[in-house]
C-alpha positions in Angstrom: 20.9 14.2 -10.5 18.7 11.6 -12.1 19.0 8.1 -13.6 17.3 7.3 -16.9 15.5 4.0 -17.4 14.3 2.6 -20.7 11.2 0.5 -20.3 9.9 -1.9 -22.9 7.0 -0.7 -25.0 3.6 -2.1 -23.9 0.4 -3.0 -25.6 -2.4 -0.6 -25.1 -6.1 -1.2 -24.9 -8.5 1.7 -25.4 -5.7 4.3 -25.1 -4.7 6.7 -27.8 -1.1 6.3 -26.9 1.1 4.1 -24.8 2.9 5.4 -21.7 6.4 6.8 -22.2 9.2 4.3 -22.5 11.7 6.8 -21.0 11.6 7.2 -17.2 13.8 9.4 -15.0 14.4 8.5 -11.4 15.9 11.2 -9.2 18.0 10.4 -6.2 15.5 12.1 -3.9 12.6 10.0 -5.3 14.6 6.8 -5.0 15.5 7.6 -1.4 11.8 8.4 -0.6 10.6 5.2 -2.2 13.2 3.2 -0.2 12.2 4.9 3.0 8.6 4.2 2.4 9.3 0.5 1.7 11.4 0.3 4.9 8.6 1.9 6.9 6.0 -0.5 5.6 8.4 -3.5 6.3 8.8 -2.2 9.9 5.0 -1.9 10.2 4.6 -5.5 9.1 7.3 -6.8 11.4 5.5 -5.1 14.3 2.1 -6.4 13.2 3.5 -10.0 13.1 4.9 -9.5 16.6 1.6 -8.1 17.9 -0.3 -11.0 16.3 2.1 -13.5 17.9 1.5 -11.8 21.3 -2.3 -12.0 20.6 -2.7 -8.2 20.8 -4.0 -8.5 17.2 -6.7 -11.1 17.7 -8.2 -11.3 14.3 -6.8 -12.6 11.0 -3.8 -10.5 9.9 -3.0 -10.5 6.2 0.7 -9.3 6.3 2.1 -7.2 3.5 5.7 -8.4 4.0 7.6 -8.7 0.7 5.1 -6.6 -1.2 6.2 -3.2 -0.1 7.4 -2.2 -3.6 4.0 -2.9 -5.0 2.4 -0.1 -3.0 5.3 2.3 -3.6 5.5 1.6 -7.3 1.7 2.0 -7.8 1.6 5.2 -5.8 4.5 6.5 -8.0 2.5 5.8 -11.1 -1.0 7.1 -10.0 -2.2 10.5 -8.8 -3.4 11.0 -5.2 -6.9 11.7 -6.6 -7.1 8.2 -8.2 -9.2 5.7 -6.3 -7.7 2.4 -5.1 -9.1 -1.0 -3.9 -6.8 -3.9 -3.1 -7.1 -7.6 -2.3 -6.4 -9.1 1.1 -3.2 -7.2 1.9 -4.0 -3.6 2.6 -1.5 -2.3 5.2 1.0 -0.9 2.7 -1.6 1.0 0.7 -3.3 2.2 3.9 0.1 3.9 4.8 0.9 5.2 1.3 -2.6 6.7 1.1 -2.1 8.8 4.2 -3.0 6.5 7.1 -0.7 7.0 10.1 1.2 4.1 11.5 -0.5 4.6 14.8 -4.0 4.4 13.2 -3.1 1.3 11.2 -1.8 -0.5 14.3 -4.8 0.6 16.3 -7.1 -0.8 13.6 -5.2 -4.1 13.6 -5.6 -4.3 17.4 -9.3 -3.4 17.2 -9.0 0.0 18.9 -11.3 2.9 18.3 -8.3 5.0 17.2 -8.0 2.8 14.1 -8.7 3.8 10.5 -12.1 2.1 10.7 -12.7 2.6 14.4 -11.3 -0.8 15.1 -14.1 -2.6 13.2 -12.3 -3.4 9.9 -9.2 -5.2 11.0 -6.5 -6.2 8.6 -8.5 -5.9 5.4 -11.0 -3.1 5.8 -8.9 0.0 6.3 -10.0 3.2 4.6 -8.3 6.5 3.9 -8.9 9.2 1.3 -9.5 7.6 -2.1 -8.5 4.1 -0.7 -11.3 1.7 -0.1 -9.5 -1.2 1.7 -9.4 -4.8 0.6 -12.0 -6.9 -1.2 -12.4 -10.4 0.1 -13.1 -12.2 -3.2 -9.7 -12.9 -4.7 -9.2 -11.0 -7.9 -12.5 -9.1 -7.7 -10.9 -5.7 -7.0 -9.8 -5.7 -10.7 
């Protein structure tokens, strides 16, 4: 059971052909995307709570409202592709295989974190994900 979408044609640069304008979304994929977005939102709500309680003691760049960005990009790329983001990395840290426990530990500065508690909100690393880049727009 799938739902077809027709996407507008896009301009291409240095590509032999444009991406397909016909996309199929299965019910299972849609539910998985929604579950992942809800999980990221729950993570962000908890991160905000921990920041307000001063358990997270450094700057915390929340990903709230951008959950679909990580989910959509992950749907379009391969797991072997390499990613770098801007300030807000929590969603990609999760979609790239980081556990919720390790992400929260990183935010709280604990050794069990993705970067052993040294990277904080921006510098989380997982396989083929290289965290955030501090200069706005430079990750492009």
